[in-house]
C-alpha positions in Angstrom: 23.7 77.3 -30.2 21.0 80.0 -30.0 19.0 80.7 -33.1 18.9 84.3 -34.3 15.9 85.5 -36.2 16.2 89.0 -37.6 13.4 89.3 -40.2 9.8 88.3 -40.1 8.8 85.2 -41.9 7.2 81.8 -41.3 7.4 80.5 -37.8 8.9 77.0 -37.9 7.8 76.3 -34.3 4.2 77.1 -34.9 1.9 74.4 -33.6 4.8 72.7 -31.8 4.9 72.1 -28.0 6.9 74.4 -25.8 9.0 73.0 -22.9 5.9 72.6 -20.8 4.3 70.5 -23.6 1.8 73.1 -24.5 0.9 75.1 -27.6 -0.4 78.6 -26.6 -3.4 80.3 -28.1 -5.5 83.4 -28.0 -5.7 83.9 -24.2 -1.9 83.5 -23.7 -1.4 85.9 -26.7 -3.7 88.4 -24.9 -1.7 88.1 -21.7 1.7 88.4 -23.5 0.5 91.5 -25.3 -0.6 93.1 -22.0 2.8 92.5 -20.4 4.9 93.2 -23.5 6.4 96.5 -22.3 7.5 94.9 -19.0 8.8 91.9 -20.8 10.7 94.1 -23.2 12.6 95.8 -20.4 13.3 92.4 -18.7 14.6 91.0 -22.0 17.3 93.7 -22.1 18.8 92.3 -18.9 18.0 88.6 -19.1 18.8 86.3 -22.0 16.1 83.8 -21.2 13.2 86.2 -21.4 11.4 86.6 -24.7 8.6 89.0 -25.7 6.8 86.6 -28.1 6.0 82.9 -27.6 7.1 81.1 -30.8 5.3 77.9 -29.8 1.9 79.2 -30.6 -1.1 78.2 -32.6 -0.7 80.9 -35.3 -3.4 83.4 -36.1 -5.3 83.3 -32.8 -2.2 83.9 -30.7 -1.2 86.8 -33.0 -4.7 88.2 -32.8 -4.7 88.1 -29.0 -1.2 89.7 -28.9 -2.0 92.5 -31.2 -5.5 93.1 -29.7 -4.1 93.5 -26.2 -1.4 95.9 -27.5 -4.2 98.0 -29.0 -6.0 98.0 -25.7 -2.9 99.3 -23.9 -2.3 101.9 -26.6 -5.9 103.2 -26.3 -7.8 101.7 -29.1 -7.6 101.5 -32.8 -5.2 104.3 -33.3 -7.8 106.6 -34.8 -7.7 110.0 -33.2 -10.9 111.1 -31.6 -12.3 114.3 -33.1 -13.4 116.7 -30.4 -16.8 118.3 -31.0 -17.1 121.5 -29.0 -20.6 123.0 -29.2 -19.7 126.3 -27.4 
C-alpha cells in the first residue's frame, strides 16, 4: 500500500537508507531543486517519480533544495530597485 502524506510534518524516513542504500545530503538536494520543475511535470504522468527525496539527512538536504530553487527563481525574491540617473 502506498503511503499518502498530505500535510507537512516530521519525516519518518529522515536519515534512513533509500533503495540504493544511501542517505542523500546537500549536493543531491541542490540537484533535486534544480530539476524540480521537470520532475513535477514528470510526476504528473508517472507514479514512481517524486519531487523530493524523503531518505535525506535533514537540514542540509532541505537547504540545498531550497537554495537551488532560489537560484532558478532569480535570487532572494527581493525586487531590484532601478536607479535611473537621467
